[in-house]
MDAnalysis code that builds the backbone (N, CA, C; Angstrom):
import MDAnalysis as mda
import numpy as np

u = mda.Universe.empty(621, n_residues=207, atom_resindex=np.repeat(np.arange(207), 3), trajectory=True)
u.add_TopologyAttr("name", ["N", "CA", "C"] * 207)
u.add_TopologyAttr("resid", np.arange(1, 208))
u.add_TopologyAttr("resname", ["MET", "ARG", "LEU", "PHE", "ALA", "GLU", "GLN", "GLY", "ALA", "MET", "GLN", "ILE", "ALA", "VAL", "SER", "ASP", "LEU", "ALA", "LYS", "ALA", "ALA", "GLY", "LEU", "SER", "ARG", "GLY", "THR", "ILE", "TYR", "ASN", "ASN", "VAL", "ASP", "ASN", "PRO", "GLU", "ALA", "LEU", "PHE", "HIS", "ILE", "THR", "CYS", "GLY", "MET", "LEU", "TYR", "GLN", "GLU", "LEU", "ARG", "SER", "CYS", "MET", "ARG", "SER", "GLY", "LEU", "LYS", "PRO", "ASP", "ASP", "ASP", "PRO", "ALA", "LEU", "ASN", "ILE", "SER", "ILE", "LEU", "ILE", "ARG", "GLN", "LEU", "ILE", "ARG", "ARG", "VAL", "HIS", "ASP", "GLU", "PRO", "ASP", "TRP", "GLY", "ARG", "PHE", "ILE", "ALA", "LEU", "PHE", "ALA", "ILE", "THR", "GLU", "PRO", "GLN", "LEU", "GLY", "ALA", "ILE", "TRP", "ALA", "GLY", "GLU", "PRO", "ALA", "ASP", "ILE", "ILE", "ARG", "GLU", "GLY", "VAL", "ALA", "SER", "GLY", "ARG", "PHE", "ASP", "VAL", "PRO", "ALA", "ASP", "GLN", "ILE", "PRO", "SER", "VAL", "THR", "THR", "LEU", "GLY", "GLY", "GLY", "ALA", "LEU", "MET", "GLY", "SER", "ALA", "SER", "GLN", "VAL", "LEU", "SER", "GLY", "ALA", "VAL", "THR", "TRP", "ARG", "LYS", "SER", "SER", "SER", "GLU", "ILE", "ALA", "GLU", "LEU", "TYR", "LEU", "ARG", "ALA", "MET", "GLY", "ILE", "GLY", "ARG", "SER", "GLU", "ALA", "HIS", "ARG", "LEU", "ALA", "PHE", "VAL", "GLU", "PHE", "ASP", "PRO", "MET", "PRO", "GLN", "LEU", "ASP", "PHE", "SER", "ALA", "VAL", "ALA", "GLN", "GLY", "LEU", "THR", "ARG", "PRO", "GLU", "GLU", "LYS", "ALA", "GLY", "SER", "HIS"])
u.atoms.positions = np.array([
    [144.385, -77.597, -34.183],
    [143.400, -77.240, -33.185],
    [142.311, -76.383, -33.793],
    [142.737, -75.443, -34.675],
    [141.696, -74.594, -35.319],
    [140.736, -75.419, -36.191],
    [141.295, -76.335, -36.988],
    [140.452, -77.151, -37.863],
    [139.543, -78.057, -37.056],
    [140.015, -78.707, -36.082],
    [139.197, -79.540, -35.250],
    [138.079, -78.770, -34.539],
    [138.390, -77.596, -34.023],
    [137.411, -76.814, -33.359],
    [136.384, -76.251, -34.307],
    [136.745, -75.999, -35.550],
    [135.815, -75.466, -36.551],
    [134.925, -76.572, -37.167],
    [135.523, -77.753, -37.411],
    [134.823, -78.718, -38.211],
    [134.403, -79.973, -37.418],
    [134.940, -80.165, -36.211],
    [134.620, -81.305, -35.448],
    [135.737, -82.364, -35.471],
    [135.719, -83.203, -34.451],
    [136.875, -84.145, -34.331],
    [136.963, -85.126, -35.480],
    [135.820, -85.584, -36.046],
    [135.893, -86.661, -37.004],
    [135.492, -86.158, -38.444],
    [135.410, -84.853, -38.667],
    [134.921, -84.344, -39.926],
    [136.059, -83.772, -40.815],
    [137.298, -83.806, -40.441],
    [138.349, -83.216, -41.205],
    [138.851, -84.190, -42.235],
    [139.035, -83.743, -43.507],
    [139.616, -84.534, -44.505],
    [141.129, -84.286, -44.567],
    [141.857, -85.329, -45.046],
    [143.285, -85.212, -45.175],
    [143.641, -83.957, -46.044],
    [142.855, -83.683, -47.048],
    [143.103, -82.508, -47.942],
    [143.014, -81.227, -47.155],
    [142.110, -81.182, -46.126],
    [142.036, -79.988, -45.255],
    [143.284, -79.796, -44.459],
    [143.782, -80.907, -43.882],
    [144.954, -80.876, -43.078],
    [146.169, -80.402, -43.943],
    [146.297, -80.984, -45.117],
    [147.407, -80.622, -46.013],
    [147.396, -79.165, -46.391],
    [146.221, -78.690, -46.744],
    [146.095, -77.291, -47.110],
    [146.422, -76.343, -45.947],
    [145.948, -76.630, -44.779],
    [146.196, -75.789, -43.614],
    [147.647, -75.809, -43.253],
    [148.332, -76.943, -43.419],
    [149.723, -77.089, -42.999],
    [150.672, -76.719, -44.060],
    [150.176, -76.532, -45.297],
    [151.084, -76.238, -46.395],
    [151.916, -77.442, -46.803],
    [151.355, -78.580, -46.674],
    [152.070, -79.845, -47.023],
    [151.243, -80.602, -48.046],
    [151.899, -81.594, -48.663],
    [151.212, -82.406, -49.599],
    [150.390, -83.511, -48.859],
    [149.369, -84.058, -49.544],
    [148.569, -85.072, -48.922],
    [149.451, -86.328, -48.656],
    [150.423, -86.605, -49.491],
    [151.290, -87.727, -49.270],
    [152.084, -87.584, -47.981],
    [152.512, -86.415, -47.702],
    [153.287, -86.126, -46.466],
    [152.390, -86.412, -45.210],
    [151.137, -85.980, -45.315],
    [150.214, -86.234, -44.195],
    [150.028, -87.729, -44.002],
    [149.766, -88.441, -45.124],
    [149.534, -89.877, -45.040],
    [150.748, -90.627, -44.488],
    [151.959, -90.127, -44.752],
    [153.183, -90.788, -44.299],
    [153.406, -90.623, -42.809],
    [152.755, -89.607, -42.175],
    [153.036, -89.316, -40.795],
    [151.820, -89.528, -39.888],
    [150.637, -89.577, -40.459],
    [149.397, -89.744, -39.631],
    [148.538, -90.813, -40.257],
    [148.082, -91.778, -39.453],
    [147.220, -92.830, -40.018],
    [145.931, -92.281, -40.567],
    [145.318, -91.317, -39.885],
    [144.055, -90.715, -40.334],
    [143.769, -89.532, -39.422],
    [142.845, -88.649, -39.825],
    [142.560, -87.444, -38.997],
    [142.109, -87.814, -37.608],
    [141.394, -88.930, -37.401],
    [140.974, -89.296, -36.086],
    [142.151, -89.586, -35.206],
    [143.171, -90.255, -35.724],
    [144.414, -90.522, -34.999],
    [145.091, -89.224, -34.590],
    [145.150, -88.258, -35.520],
    [145.756, -86.983, -35.258],
    [144.999, -86.241, -34.147],
    [143.658, -86.344, -34.162],
    [142.918, -85.696, -33.096],
    [143.311, -86.252, -31.737],
    [143.404, -87.556, -31.609],
    [143.802, -88.119, -30.265],
    [145.259, -87.760, -29.926],
    [146.115, -87.671, -30.908],
    [147.468, -87.233, -30.606],
    [147.461, -85.792, -30.151],
    [146.660, -84.957, -30.788],
    [146.522, -83.536, -30.398],
    [146.035, -83.432, -28.945],
    [145.031, -84.197, -28.570],
    [144.527, -84.171, -27.206],
    [145.615, -84.583, -26.260],
    [146.396, -85.627, -26.605],
    [147.459, -86.015, -25.687],
    [148.543, -84.957, -25.499],
    [148.872, -84.303, -26.652],
    [149.886, -83.238, -26.579],
    [149.398, -82.097, -25.670],
    [148.151, -81.706, -25.892],
    [147.597, -80.620, -25.094],
    [147.594, -80.953, -23.597],
    [147.223, -82.218, -23.319],
    [147.125, -82.609, -21.918],
    [148.541, -82.554, -21.305],
    [149.530, -83.059, -21.933],
    [150.903, -83.065, -21.403],
    [151.444, -81.629, -21.244],
    [151.199, -80.817, -22.332],
    [151.689, -79.458, -22.295],
    [151.047, -78.668, -21.205],
    [149.709, -78.828, -21.048],
    [148.996, -78.011, -20.004],
    [149.402, -78.404, -18.631],
    [149.560, -79.722, -18.405],
    [149.954, -80.144, -17.054],
    [151.338, -79.622, -16.674],
    [152.219, -79.631, -17.639],
    [153.610, -79.125, -17.379],
    [153.559, -77.622, -17.114],
    [152.746, -76.920, -17.917],
    [152.638, -75.435, -17.768],
    [152.057, -75.112, -16.382],
    [151.018, -75.902, -15.958],
    [150.431, -75.655, -14.667],
    [151.490, -75.783, -13.554],
    [152.284, -76.845, -13.590],
    [153.276, -77.040, -12.566],
    [154.363, -75.940, -12.544],
    [154.819, -75.564, -13.748],
    [155.902, -74.626, -13.771],
    [155.446, -73.211, -13.447],
    [154.131, -72.932, -13.560],
    [153.692, -71.556, -13.313],
    [153.301, -71.253, -11.885],
    [153.335, -72.282, -10.995],
    [152.939, -72.056, -9.573],
    [154.080, -72.401, -8.630],
    [154.001, -71.840, -7.434],
    [155.017, -72.044, -6.409],
    [154.405, -73.025, -5.365],
    [154.968, -74.183, -5.211],
    [154.375, -75.219, -4.309],
    [154.215, -74.732, -2.857],
    [155.086, -73.804, -2.437],
    [155.058, -73.404, -1.012],
    [154.052, -72.245, -0.805],
    [153.465, -71.727, -1.877],
    [152.511, -70.608, -1.715],
    [151.195, -71.062, -1.129],
    [150.421, -70.124, -0.695],
    [149.100, -70.360, -0.154],
    [148.252, -71.083, -1.225],
    [147.620, -72.198, -0.892],
    [146.788, -72.946, -1.852],
    [145.683, -72.031, -2.441],
    [145.097, -71.143, -1.626],
    [144.060, -70.282, -2.093],
    [144.580, -69.336, -3.177],
    [145.759, -68.817, -2.990],
    [146.373, -67.944, -4.002],
    [146.723, -68.718, -5.234],
    [147.236, -69.920, -5.060],
    [147.633, -70.731, -6.201],
    [146.429, -71.125, -7.091],
    [145.308, -71.484, -6.472],
    [144.130, -71.911, -7.269],
    [143.564, -70.702, -7.919],
    [143.571, -69.544, -7.305],
    [143.074, -68.317, -7.929],
    [143.940, -67.971, -9.121],
    [145.236, -68.004, -9.009],
    [146.112, -67.685, -10.101],
    [145.958, -68.687, -11.255],
    [145.862, -69.927, -10.895],
    [145.687, -70.943, -11.962],
    [144.434, -70.732, -12.780],
    [143.344, -70.468, -12.126],
    [142.094, -70.181, -12.820],
    [142.269, -68.974, -13.764],
    [142.824, -67.934, -13.221],
    [143.022, -66.695, -14.070],
    [143.999, -66.867, -15.207],
    [145.065, -67.663, -14.955],
    [145.980, -67.990, -16.042],
    [145.319, -68.691, -17.191],
    [144.508, -69.692, -16.830],
    [143.833, -70.497, -17.869],
    [142.855, -69.641, -18.712],
    [142.093, -68.820, -18.006],
    [141.108, -67.951, -18.707],
    [141.816, -66.920, -19.577],
    [142.933, -66.418, -19.072],
    [143.699, -65.442, -19.889],
    [144.192, -66.134, -21.141],
    [144.686, -67.412, -21.001],
    [145.212, -68.096, -22.161],
    [144.136, -68.351, -23.223],
    [142.893, -68.562, -22.803],
    [141.811, -68.727, -23.710],
    [141.702, -67.464, -24.604],
    [141.891, -66.291, -23.936],
    [141.821, -65.020, -24.651],
    [142.998, -64.878, -25.585],
    [144.231, -65.136, -25.035],
    [145.452, -64.947, -25.817],
    [145.596, -65.905, -26.932],
    [145.078, -67.104, -26.790],
    [145.216, -68.130, -27.833],
    [143.820, -68.695, -28.114],
    [143.018, -68.019, -28.931],
    [141.637, -68.432, -29.120],
    [141.480, -69.819, -29.778],
    [142.425, -70.196, -30.635],
    [142.290, -71.554, -31.229],
    [142.468, -72.610, -30.147],
    [143.424, -72.411, -29.247],
    [143.627, -73.258, -28.106],
    [142.381, -73.286, -27.243],
    [141.847, -72.075, -26.957],
    [140.717, -71.973, -26.123],
    [139.501, -72.649, -26.696],
    [139.272, -72.536, -27.965],
    [138.114, -73.152, -28.602],
    [138.204, -74.678, -28.525],
    [139.421, -75.148, -28.810],
    [139.635, -76.587, -28.750],
    [139.311, -77.166, -27.369],
    [139.845, -76.502, -26.350],
    [139.656, -76.932, -24.948],
    [138.196, -76.834, -24.595],
    [137.520, -75.726, -24.915],
    [136.129, -75.532, -24.595],
    [135.237, -76.526, -25.248],
    [135.576, -76.941, -26.450],
    [134.734, -77.847, -27.198],
    [134.888, -79.302, -26.789],
    [136.147, -79.685, -26.462],
    [136.438, -81.110, -26.290],
    [136.807, -81.582, -24.872],
    [137.016, -80.608, -23.985],
    [137.435, -81.003, -22.602],
    [136.407, -81.838, -21.902],
    [135.126, -81.636, -22.199],
    [134.072, -82.398, -21.538],
    [133.958, -83.791, -22.164],
    [134.164, -83.972, -23.450],
    [133.891, -85.238, -24.090],
    [135.133, -86.068, -24.243],
    [136.341, -85.504, -24.164],
    [137.525, -86.265, -24.303],
    [138.191, -86.566, -22.958],
    [138.344, -87.878, -22.550],
    [138.880, -88.217, -21.262],
    [140.209, -87.555, -20.943],
    [141.124, -87.529, -21.962],
    [142.432, -86.935, -21.708],
    [142.367, -85.549, -21.243],
    [141.586, -84.704, -21.950],
    [141.427, -83.307, -21.607],
    [140.561, -83.127, -20.365],
    [139.580, -83.973, -20.187],
    [138.754, -83.867, -19.052],
    [139.461, -84.136, -17.699],
    [140.546, -84.879, -17.822],
    [141.330, -85.201, -16.637],
    [142.235, -84.087, -16.151],
    [142.305, -82.978, -16.905],
    [143.233, -81.891, -16.593],
    [142.902, -81.329, -15.189],
    [141.641, -81.028, -14.935],
    [141.312, -80.374, -13.683],
    [141.427, -81.353, -12.481],
    [141.500, -82.634, -12.795],
    [141.648, -83.608, -11.704],
    [143.100, -83.814, -11.383],
    [144.004, -83.120, -12.075],
    [145.436, -83.282, -11.854],
    [145.967, -82.240, -10.887],
    [146.722, -81.254, -11.399],
    [147.289, -80.193, -10.481],
    [146.298, -79.406, -9.713],
    [145.170, -78.945, -10.305],
    [144.210, -78.223, -9.478],
    [143.695, -79.054, -8.317],
    [143.396, -80.368, -8.535],
    [142.895, -81.179, -7.471],
    [143.938, -81.350, -6.344],
    [145.206, -81.438, -6.769],
    [146.317, -81.498, -5.752],
    [146.326, -80.288, -4.863],
    [146.153, -79.119, -5.467],
    [146.137, -77.849, -4.726],
    [144.999, -77.859, -3.731],
    [143.832, -78.300, -4.227],
    [142.654, -78.309, -3.368],
    [142.855, -79.314, -2.171],
    [143.405, -80.493, -2.504],
    [143.648, -81.429, -1.411],
    [144.637, -80.859, -0.362],
    [145.623, -80.126, -0.875],
    [146.580, -79.508, 0.054],
    [145.863, -78.503, 0.953],
    [145.005, -77.729, 0.338],
    [144.257, -76.703, 1.111],
    [143.284, -77.366, 2.134],
    [142.660, -78.448, 1.751],
    [141.776, -79.140, 2.671],
    [142.581, -79.723, 3.853],
    [143.705, -80.371, 3.496],
    [144.534, -81.015, 4.538],
    [145.070, -79.980, 5.535],
    [145.372, -78.789, 5.117],
    [145.939, -77.746, 5.957],
    [144.843, -76.968, 6.685],
    [143.588, -77.152, 6.298],
    [142.509, -76.408, 6.922],
    [142.255, -75.075, 6.227],
    [142.948, -74.823, 5.160],
    [142.752, -73.549, 4.406],
    [141.396, -73.501, 3.700],
    [140.982, -74.686, 3.178],
    [139.697, -74.788, 2.552],
    [138.754, -75.546, 3.434],
    [137.545, -75.084, 3.543],
    [136.543, -75.752, 4.351],
    [135.644, -76.607, 3.430],
    [136.234, -77.773, 3.068],
    [135.559, -78.662, 2.161],
    [135.796, -80.110, 2.731],
    [134.723, -80.901, 2.916],
    [134.924, -82.318, 3.298],
    [135.764, -83.044, 2.263],
    [136.650, -83.890, 2.700],
    [137.566, -84.568, 1.802],
    [136.804, -85.386, 0.752],
    [135.677, -85.896, 1.136],
    [134.963, -86.765, 0.199],
    [134.248, -85.967, -0.888],
    [134.251, -84.601, -0.744],
    [133.602, -83.744, -1.725],
    [134.586, -83.161, -2.740],
    [135.852, -83.450, -2.550],
    [136.925, -82.875, -3.441],
    [136.636, -83.196, -4.921],
    [136.258, -84.453, -5.288],
    [135.930, -84.703, -6.689],
    [134.839, -83.754, -7.215],
    [133.852, -83.491, -6.426],
    [132.770, -82.611, -6.856],
    [133.251, -81.160, -6.978],
    [134.127, -80.787, -6.055],
    [134.747, -79.434, -6.111],
    [135.598, -79.274, -7.424],
    [136.330, -80.243, -7.735],
    [137.088, -80.172, -9.032],
    [136.176, -80.150, -10.228],
    [135.091, -80.882, -10.199],
    [134.119, -80.828, -11.316],
    [133.533, -79.399, -11.388],
    [133.237, -78.786, -10.265],
    [132.724, -77.450, -10.271],
    [133.684, -76.480, -10.926],
    [134.967, -76.623, -10.579],
    [135.947, -75.760, -11.172],
    [136.126, -75.918, -12.649],
    [136.143, -77.204, -13.103],
    [136.294, -77.471, -14.523],
    [135.089, -76.928, -15.341],
    [133.886, -77.074, -14.785],
    [132.683, -76.601, -15.426],
    [132.690, -75.046, -15.504],
    [133.099, -74.406, -14.439],
    [133.185, -72.946, -14.415],
    [134.149, -72.445, -15.442],
    [135.297, -73.144, -15.627],
    [136.259, -72.725, -16.605],
    [135.752, -72.845, -18.036],
    [135.022, -73.917, -18.304],
    [134.504, -74.146, -19.598],
    [133.462, -73.030, -19.947],
    [132.605, -72.701, -18.952],
    [131.645, -71.664, -19.153],
    [132.282, -70.306, -19.397],
    [133.318, -70.036, -18.618],
    [134.032, -68.781, -18.793],
    [134.712, -68.704, -20.132],
    [135.257, -69.812, -20.562],
    [135.944, -69.847, -21.863],
    [134.996, -69.480, -23.032],
    [133.771, -70.043, -22.942],
    [132.799, -69.747, -23.983],
    [132.438, -68.286, -24.013],
    [132.241, -67.696, -22.828],
    [131.888, -66.272, -22.770],
    [133.018, -65.384, -23.249],
    [134.224, -65.701, -22.884],
    [135.404, -64.920, -23.304],
    [135.558, -64.972, -24.868],
    [135.446, -66.155, -25.359],
    [135.603, -66.410, -26.812],
    [134.526, -65.687, -27.600],
    [133.357, -65.620, -27.063],
    [132.234, -64.925, -27.755],
    [132.270, -63.435, -27.639],
    [133.166, -62.917, -26.744],
    [133.221, -61.514, -26.502],
    [132.194, -60.966, -25.541],
    [131.447, -61.878, -24.902],
    [130.451, -61.453, -23.943],
    [130.988, -60.845, -22.705],
    [132.264, -61.177, -22.338],
    [132.864, -60.585, -21.110],
    [134.365, -60.627, -21.328],
    [135.073, -59.703, -20.715],
    [136.565, -59.729, -20.879],
    [137.147, -60.810, -20.011],
    [138.342, -61.215, -20.366],
    [139.031, -62.267, -19.609],
    [139.367, -61.821, -18.208],
    [139.644, -60.496, -18.091],
    [139.985, -60.011, -16.737],
    [138.806, -60.092, -15.787],
    [137.685, -59.637, -16.273],
    [136.480, -59.650, -15.377],
    [136.035, -61.117, -15.125],
    [135.982, -61.920, -16.132],
    [135.513, -63.281, -15.965],
    [136.452, -64.070, -15.056],
    [137.803, -63.939, -15.255],
    [138.732, -64.723, -14.466],
    [138.712, -64.362, -13.042],
    [138.618, -63.074, -12.742],
    [138.591, -62.608, -11.326],
    [137.298, -63.029, -10.643],
    [136.153, -62.912, -11.350],
    [134.921, -63.294, -10.755],
    [134.819, -64.808, -10.505],
    [135.263, -65.561, -11.494],
    [135.228, -67.054, -11.307],
    [136.164, -67.462, -10.168],
    [137.390, -66.850, -10.090],
    [138.288, -67.170, -9.027],
    [137.716, -66.840, -7.636],
    [137.068, -65.672, -7.549],
    [136.544, -65.225, -6.333],
    [135.418, -66.141, -5.884],
    [134.490, -66.441, -6.762],
    [133.362, -67.302, -6.425],
    [133.828, -68.701, -6.024],
    [134.877, -69.182, -6.746],
    [135.390, -70.530, -6.423],
    [135.993, -70.587, -5.055],
    [136.736, -69.570, -4.707],
    [137.329, -69.523, -3.322],
    [136.287, -69.442, -2.295],
    [135.196, -68.636, -2.559],
    [134.161, -68.529, -1.531],
    [133.418, -69.878, -1.353],
    [133.334, -70.652, -2.481],
    [132.695, -71.948, -2.413],
    [133.451, -72.932, -1.533],
    [134.769, -72.646, -1.386],
    [135.644, -73.504, -0.554],
    [135.886, -72.919, 0.877],
    [135.086, -71.900, 1.212],
    [135.153, -71.455, 2.581],
    [136.010, -70.165, 2.818],
    [136.525, -69.617, 1.753],
    [137.302, -68.376, 1.932],
    [136.351, -67.205, 2.066],
    [136.626, -66.313, 3.043],
    [135.734, -65.175, 3.282],
    [135.645, -64.233, 2.112],
    [134.539, -63.468, 2.036],
    [134.281, -62.666, 0.908],
    [135.386, -61.662, 0.610],
    [135.824, -60.912, 1.592],
    [136.863, -59.883, 1.364],
    [138.199, -60.502, 0.962],
    [138.572, -61.619, 1.594],
    [139.852, -62.252, 1.229],
    [139.767, -62.857, -0.139],
    [138.643, -63.483, -0.458],
    [138.492, -64.105, -1.774],
    [138.620, -63.031, -2.870],
    [137.962, -61.885, -2.578],
    [138.035, -60.769, -3.549],
    [139.480, -60.318, -3.731],
    [140.217, -60.165, -2.656],
    [141.626, -59.706, -2.725],
    [142.470, -60.684, -3.536],
    [142.293, -61.974, -3.208],
    [143.109, -62.971, -3.892],
    [142.782, -63.081, -5.392],
    [141.578, -62.713, -5.730],
    [141.143, -62.826, -7.146],
    [141.680, -61.669, -8.011],
    [142.356, -60.684, -7.364],
    [142.901, -59.563, -8.083],
    [144.396, -59.381, -7.907],
    [145.040, -60.406, -7.312],
    [146.509, -60.339, -7.146],
    [147.118, -60.422, -8.575],
    [148.166, -59.595, -8.810],
    [148.854, -59.634, -10.120],
    [149.502, -60.981, -10.334],
    [149.514, -61.421, -11.625],
    [150.124, -62.739, -11.911],
    [150.701, -62.681, -13.323],
    [151.630, -63.599, -13.523],
    [152.261, -63.750, -14.856],
    [151.440, -64.704, -15.749],
    [151.498, -64.479, -17.042],
    [150.751, -65.440, -17.943],
    [151.284, -66.867, -17.744],
    [150.462, -67.814, -18.059],
    [150.834, -69.194, -17.940],
    [152.037, -69.503, -18.858],
    [153.089, -70.116, -18.328],
    [154.225, -70.533, -19.176],
    [153.769, -71.463, -20.298],
    [154.489, -71.412, -21.416],
    [154.100, -72.277, -22.548],
    [155.335, -73.133, -22.895],
    [155.066, -74.332, -23.393],
    [156.137, -75.213, -23.842],
    [156.127, -75.277, -25.379],
    [157.260, -75.646, -25.932],
    [157.380, -75.883, -27.349],
    [156.668, -77.192, -27.649],
    [155.577, -77.124, -28.516],
    [154.859, -78.327, -28.828],
    [155.665, -79.423, -29.463],
    [156.731, -79.019, -30.204],
    [157.581, -80.001, -30.832],
    [158.275, -80.847, -29.780],
    [158.621, -80.220, -28.659],
    [159.241, -80.979, -27.547],
    [158.261, -81.917, -26.883],
    [157.050, -81.448, -26.746],
    [156.007, -82.279, -26.180],
    [155.757, -83.512, -27.062],
    [155.757, -83.256, -28.370],
    [155.435, -84.336, -29.330],
    [156.457, -85.511, -29.240],
    [157.688, -85.210, -28.835],
    [158.693, -86.277, -28.743],
    [158.250, -87.372, -27.751],
    [157.486, -86.982, -26.794],
    [156.979, -87.988, -25.816],
    [155.813, -88.763, -26.305],
    [155.332, -88.473, -27.497],
    [154.163, -89.176, -28.035],
    [154.507, -89.989, -29.259],
    [155.814, -90.302, -29.371],
    [156.240, -91.134, -30.513],
    [155.542, -92.498, -30.436],
    [155.252, -93.019, -31.569],
    [154.586, -94.352, -31.592],
    [155.482, -95.399, -30.952],
    [154.883, -96.395, -30.253],
    [155.727, -97.365, -29.518],
    [156.688, -98.055, -30.475],
    [156.307, -98.417, -31.698],
    [157.236, -99.105, -32.587],
    [158.412, -98.270, -32.982],
    [158.181, -96.935, -33.053],
    [159.307, -96.021, -33.384],
    [160.247, -95.921, -32.237],
    [159.702, -95.920, -30.957],
    [160.539, -95.870, -29.783],
    [161.437, -97.153, -29.723],
    [160.781, -98.257, -29.994],
    [161.536, -99.554, -29.949],
    [162.611, -99.570, -30.977],
    [162.391, -99.019, -32.155],
    [163.385, -99.064, -33.192],
    [164.504, -98.057, -32.999],
    [164.380, -97.152, -32.050],
    [165.404, -96.170, -31.856],
    [166.468, -96.614, -30.950],
    [166.287, -97.713, -30.256],
    [167.330, -98.209, -29.282],
    [168.376, -99.020, -30.046],
])
């Protein structure tokens, strides 16, 4: 993630990967077709890991407004806690379909639930635009936090509050929900996630 964020998705040489990983070039070639393939594998791993973390970090029966506020703040905190992860997401979430679909998953489900229950005052046909608004706000916040322009606490609470107000939550309630204490986003072992991304021919040969 660090190398891709620093050098770009298609600019990394196998020698760079080998040096960063402490492996020989031959080992890299034996496991990865090329850096571009590794980039797409990395995007897939991040997508799966992040969706699983989103689900495990929220309570389905909780208030949708509280859940979306906590999710926004968890994500922005993680950008601060894991800057390589944050830079990768901030740089490629807009251009890579796998990463760009993150906000259309669990967050969109929470918003649909809030709309259906009347908690959010948003026309159903505007939900895709609302999710786009949320994803864009997160990317902007990530850039500011990574540059040191604003703290993750201030940015995450302000983004959450404004997002809730955009969906019809009153000013005072949105402010309260944006400052509720929360736990950091759970994280998964990437090696476990990677098992689900085994090449098709390897899966077939394992049976």
